[in-house]
C-alpha positions as CSV (number, residue, x, y, z in Angstrom):
1,M,0.0,0.0,0.0
2,F,1.4,3.4,-1.1
3,S,0.5,5.2,2.2
4,A,2.6,2.8,4.3
5,T,5.5,2.7,1.9
6,L,5.7,6.4,1.6
7,R,5.7,6.8,5.4
8,L,8.3,4.0,5.8
9,H,10.7,5.7,3.4
10,R,10.2,9.1,4.9
11,E,10.8,7.8,8.5
12,R,13.8,5.8,7.3
13,L,15.4,9.1,6.2
14,G,14.3,10.8,9.4
15,L,12.4,13.4,7.5
16,T,9.3,15.4,8.4
17,Q,6.4,15.5,6.0
18,A,7.5,19.0,4.9
19,E,11.1,17.8,4.3
20,A,9.9,14.8,2.4
21,A,7.6,17.0,0.3
22,L,10.8,18.9,-0.8
23,V,12.4,15.7,-1.9
24,V,9.4,14.5,-3.9
25,D,8.6,17.9,-5.2
26,M,5.1,18.0,-3.8
27,S,3.4,19.8,-0.9
28,A,3.5,18.8,2.7
29,E,-0.3,18.5,2.6
30,W,0.0,16.0,-0.3
31,V,2.4,13.9,1.7
32,S,0.1,14.0,4.7
33,K,-3.0,13.1,2.8
34,C,-1.2,10.2,1.0
35,E,0.2,8.8,4.3
36,R,-3.3,9.0,5.9
37,G,-4.8,7.3,2.8
38,L,-7.0,10.3,2.1
39,T,-5.7,10.6,-1.4
40,V,-4.3,7.9,-3.8
41,P,-2.2,9.5,-6.5
42,P,-1.8,7.9,-10.0
43,A,0.7,5.1,-10.2
44,I,3.2,7.3,-12.1
45,S,3.2,9.8,-9.2
46,Q,3.5,7.1,-6.7
47,E,6.5,5.6,-8.5
48,G,8.2,9.0,-8.9
49,A,7.8,9.9,-5.3
50,L,9.1,6.6,-4.0
51,E,12.0,6.6,-6.4
52,R,13.1,10.0,-5.2
53,L,12.8,8.9,-1.6
54,R,14.8,5.7,-2.3
55,A,17.5,7.8,-3.9
56,A,17.6,10.3,-1.1
57,K,20.3,10.3,1.6
58,K,19.7,11.0,5.2
59,P,20.3,14.7,6.1
60,G,23.8,15.3,7.3
61,T,25.4,12.6,5.2
62,R,28.1,13.8,2.8
63,K,27.9,11.2,0.1
64,G,25.4,11.8,-2.7
65,H,24.1,15.3,-1.8
66,N,21.0,14.4,-3.8
67,T,18.3,15.8,-1.6
68,S,17.1,19.3,-1.4
69,V,16.3,18.9,2.3
70,S,19.5,20.4,3.6
71,G,19.8,23.0,0.9
72,P,22.5,23.4,-1.7
73,C,25.9,21.8,-1.2
74,P,28.6,24.1,0.1
75,P,31.4,25.0,-2.3
76,P,34.5,22.9,-2.1
77,Q,37.0,24.0,0.4
78,D,40.4,25.3,-0.6
79,S,42.9,22.5,-0.4
80,T,46.0,24.7,0.2
81,N,47.8,23.9,3.4
82,T,47.3,26.7,5.9
83,N,49.2,25.0,8.7
84,P,52.1,27.4,9.6
85,R,54.2,24.4,10.9
86,A,54.0,22.6,7.7
87,S,57.2,22.4,5.8
88,G,57.2,23.6,2.3
């Protein structure tokens, strides 16, 4: 059942309904209604939403950066050595 699967994936990621809504590109109200079984979206919408949640990483993880939950990725840090004790 879609409602249970949606909630399972959202909770696995530790996301609120609002955060999950950002990942699946829908509203928090849509996520809430789907989880409560008040709306059953077309199969194509269900597949798309679940695919995005499956591909998402938990907030705070560095690998992947494929969720919009935590915002854009920070720019890469300068790799020059700023340690004054380093020889060079």
